[in-house]
N, C-alpha and C positions, 0 to 999 in steps of 0.2 A: 221317464227316461232317467236311468240311474246315473250314468256318466256321459252327459251330452257332449263333452269335449273330446271324447275318446272313441276309437273305432269299436264296432260290435261285429261279431262273426257268428252266424248261425251254425250250430254243431249237430243238431238233431231235431226230429219232429215226430211225434207219435200221437195217436188218438186213443180214446178209451171207448167202452161199450155204449156210452151215452152221447158220443159225438164231440166231447170236449177234446181240445188239442193241447199238447204239452210241448213247449219250445225250449230247447237248451241253447244257451248263448254264451259265447266268450267275449269278455270285455276287459277293460283295464281301468284301475282306479288312480293311476298316476305313479304307483309304486309297484304293484303286482297284478298278475292276471286274476280275474274274478269270473266265477261261473254263475250263471243266472238261469233258474228254471221258472218258467211262467206257465200258468194254466189259463187257457182261453175257453170261453163258452162257445157253443155252436154258432152264436151270433157275433163272436169276436170280442166279447167283454172280458177284461182281465179279472179272473176269479181269485187268484192268489199268485204271489211271486216270492221267491227266496233267492238270496245271493250268498255265495260261499267265497270268502276271501282266500287269496293265495292258492288258487286252484285253477288248473287248465282242464276244461271239460272236453270229453270225447264222444259220449253217446248217452242216449236215453232209451228206456224201455218201459212198457206198460204191460202188466201181467193180466191174466184172465179174471182177476178179482179187482182190477182197476187200481192196484198199487203201482207207484211210479218209482223207477230206479234211475239214478244218474251215475255214470262212471267218470271219475276225475283223476288227475295226476296232481299230487301235492308238490311243494317246493323241494322235497327230498326224493323225488322221482318215484314215490310209492303210489300204488294203485289204491284209490278210494272209491267205495260204493256206498251210496246213501239211498235209503228207502223212505218214501213218503206215502202217507195215506191219501185218498182222493180229496180229502178236505184240506190238505196241505200240511198236516202234522207230520213231523219227522218220526219215523218208527225206529230206525237205527242208522248208525253211521260207522262204517268199518274201514280201517286202513290195513292194507296187506303189504307187509315188508317182504318183497319177493326177490331180494338180492339183486342178481344181474338183470332181472326183468324190470322194465320200466312201466309206468302206469298208464300207458296208452290203451285203455280198456274199451273193448267193444262188447256189448251185452245183448242178451236175448233170453226170454223165458223159455226153458226147455220142458219142464213139467210144472204142475201146480205147486211143487215144493222146491224147485230148483231154478236158478237163473245161472246162465253160463257166460263167462267172460274170457276173452282172449287177451294176451299180453305179448309184447315184443321184447327181445333182448336189447339192452342199452347200446351194445356195439353193433347189433344187426348182423354180425358176421358168423354167428354160430349155426346158421341154417335151421333155427328152431323157433317155435312159438309155444307159449304156455297157455293151457286151457284150464280154467278153474270152474268147477261145478259148486255153486254156493247155495246153502240152505236159505230159502227165502224167509223163514221164520226168525232166524237168528243172525244171518249174515256170515256165519262161519263157513269155511271151506270144507265141503264134504269129500270132494275128489279133485285131484289135479293131475294132469298129464302133460308131458313134453312131447310135442309133435315135431319130428325131425325131418327136414328136407335135405336132399342131396346137394342142393345149391346153397351158397352163402347169401348173406344179405336178404333174408326172408322177413317180410313185414305183413302182418295181418292188418286188414283194414275194414272188415265187415263180417257179420255173423248172422246166421238164420238157423231155425230149428223146424222140425216137422212134428206131426202128431204121434209119431212112433218114438220120439225122443232122440232122433238123430240130429247131429249138429253139422252145419255147413259153414266153412270158413273161407273167405276170399282175401286176397291181398296181392302182393307182388314179390318177385325175387329177381336177382341179377344173374343173368346167364353169362358167365365169363367166356363161354365159347363163341357167342355171337356179340358180346359187349352190348347187350340190350336188356332192358327191364321187361319182364313178362308177368302176366297175371297167373294166379293159380286158384283152384277150388279144391278144398279138401272135404270129403265126407267122413264123419266120425260116427260110430254107433253109440248106443246109449251108455256104454262103458267108456266112451271117449277114445276108443281105439280106431285107427284108420280103416276105412272100408275101401276108399279109392282116392286118387289124387289126379287132377287134370290141369293142363296148362294150355292157355291160348297162345299159340306160337307167334303169329303176327297179326296185325289188324287188317291185313289184306285177304287172308284166306279163311280166317275164323275156324281153324281146324283144331278141335279139342282132342288132343292125343293123350 
C-alpha cells in the first residue's frame, strides 16, 4: 500500500495475452496526485508496480505485443503517454503540449504501429475533441485530427478500435435545446475522418438517431 492514509481510485484495467492484469490507479501523496500502474499475475500476485508523481491518470491500454501504455495529465494540463515493456521496463515517456486541449487522454491500440488517444478542450465549449494517432515505436504523433460537433461542451470519455483500423469515440455533450447532457458515439475511419455520429436521446427510449 503506497499511501495508506489517502484515497485510491481505480482508473483502468486491462489484460494481456498471458492473462496478466494491469491496474491503473489514482492516489495522493499528501501534496499532489500520483498515478500507479500495477501488474498482477493470473493468480493475483503483484509482479511489478510503478508510481508517477504529479500525474492524474486516465486510461491504460495493452497492445498486441503485450506492451502497456498509460495516459496521464501532468500539473501543466499536458497529455502524457508512457510505454512499458511487459517486464515493467519503461520504453518511452512522452509529453504532448497540445495548447487549448487538456490531458484527459483515453487510449487504444489501432494497429500494430499506432495507438490512438482522444483529448478534450480545457474549456469544453468549442464542440471539439482532438484525436492523436501515435507511433508506438517512438511515441511521436503521426497524425492528429480535430473532430467538430455541432453542440458545445463536448467531452470524450472512451475509445475503441476495430481490425480495419476504424476508431470509435464515446462521451457526452450538452444539448442547449433540451438542457440535458446526452451521450454520443463517433465512428472515424483509418484516416481519422468521421464516418458517422450517433446520439442517445434519452435513457427511456434508447433511440440512436
